[in-house]
Steps between C-alpha positions, in 0.01 A plus 500: 500500500554876451223586745645274757851647448362852538325396815839411657712775341744690739405272789738254673411161335627144484510344153516135433642412158459182295875424456676670793800400709323633800141443601416879498631840425437801730485847368270756325350500157594845365355482149313280245501507120416248237501205733822584672554653850788686646564352850709677752682302777764567749771386252356702202258507233404226256251459219258192528262366240158466657447162338751348752320649810309235689400697806500862622417586861548813708778465756376512845600804706628423853322714753683595815 
């Protein structure tokens, strides 16, 4: 999991979590340590246990 997280670090991503009120969370993974990530969104930062992450994908960038 650590290698996957490092691949997506500091890029806009969409996380899908096991038990989430919403289907996905958009933001950036800013750090990883001991199975936890710090995830920055428009509303602030949160710590997420990597065991609850189902899917990580890079957010598509709209081209003009």
